[in-house]
Structure formats: structure tokens, C-alpha cells
N, C-alpha and C positions, 0 to 999 in steps of 0.2 A: 504494500500500500504506500503510495507516494505522498498522500496528504492525510491529515487527520480526518476521522469520520465525522459525519453530521455537521460539516462546516465549522468545526472547532478550529481555533487558531493554532499556529505551530508553537507558540510560546504561551504558557499559562502560569499564573501564580495563584495557588490555592492558599487561602488564609482561614483561620478560625481558631476556636479554643482547642487546646491540646487534649483531645478526647478521642474516643473510639470512632465517632462519626467523621472526624477529620482524617484519621488514619484510613478509614474505609474510602473516603474520597480520593486520597492519594493512591491507594491500592487499585481502585477502579481505573484511574488514569493510566497507571502502569499496565494494567491488563489490556487497555485499549491499544497500547503500543508506545505511550510516552516514556521518556527516560528522565530520571532526576537530573536537574541542572544545579550542580553544587549542593551544599548542605542546606538544611533549613535555617531560617532566621527565627529566633525565639525572643519574646519579650514578656513582660509582666505588666498588665494594665491596672494594677492596684487590687484586682479581685481574682484574676486567674491568669494562667499562662496562655499566651496567644502565639501561634506558630504560622509561618509562611513557608511554602515550598514551591520553588520554580520547577517547571516541567517543560521539556523541549521535545518536539517531534523529531525522531532520529534523522530523517532525511533532510532536516533543516540545517543540521550542523555544518556540512560542507559549504553551503551557501553563506552562512554566517562567517565562517573562516575566510572565505573569499572576500567578503565585504571588509573584514578587518585588514586583510592584505592590501586592498585597494585604498583604505583610509590611512595606512601607514602605522603610526603608533597606536598602541592599545590604550584604553581609557586610563589605566593605572599610570602610564607614562605621562599622560596629559595632566593628571592630578599632581604628580611629582614635579612637573615643570612649573605648575602654578605655585606650588609651595616654595619654590626657590626663586620665583620671579621678584624683581625689585618693584615695590609699589611706586605709583606716580608721585611726583613731587607735591602735587596738590593735596595729598592725603596727609 
């Protein structure tokens, strides 16, 4: 399958409370063919733990890598460049 089913996007981020329902949603996406993209993000909202998990359709990876090559530097390099930039004199 070259595209996700049912018109789903190639990149998805699932979010929600860290509970069985969230785990089922991630598991269902994996069963459809999505792959985990990096690790989950976890935070606490004052009441409960909230998680986010990015998912990527496998056939999308080569296209994203091609785009990164076309753009040159990766986003982390851009952030590092900004951190070492000299601020304008007006600041």
C-alpha cells in the first residue's frame, strides 16, 4: 500500500491521557501500517499524564529525506546557528 487508508495523512500525532485507550489508538495505527516516529512526548497537566506520539506512513520516509537533502541543513543545525548568531545592535 503506497498511501494510508481512508484518506488518512502520512504524518499523524496522537495525543491524550496516558491510559489504555491511548495505547489502543497507537496500536491501531501501527496495525494499519504506520510506524512510530521517534519516542513519545510526555507531560503532566496538573491532574494527569498526557502523552503524544508521532506516527509516519512508511512510504513517506524517502520523500521526507529527499526534501531534507534539497533544503540542505537539518532543523537542528538551523537552531544551533540561531543560538550562536550575534543579535542586532538595536537590541
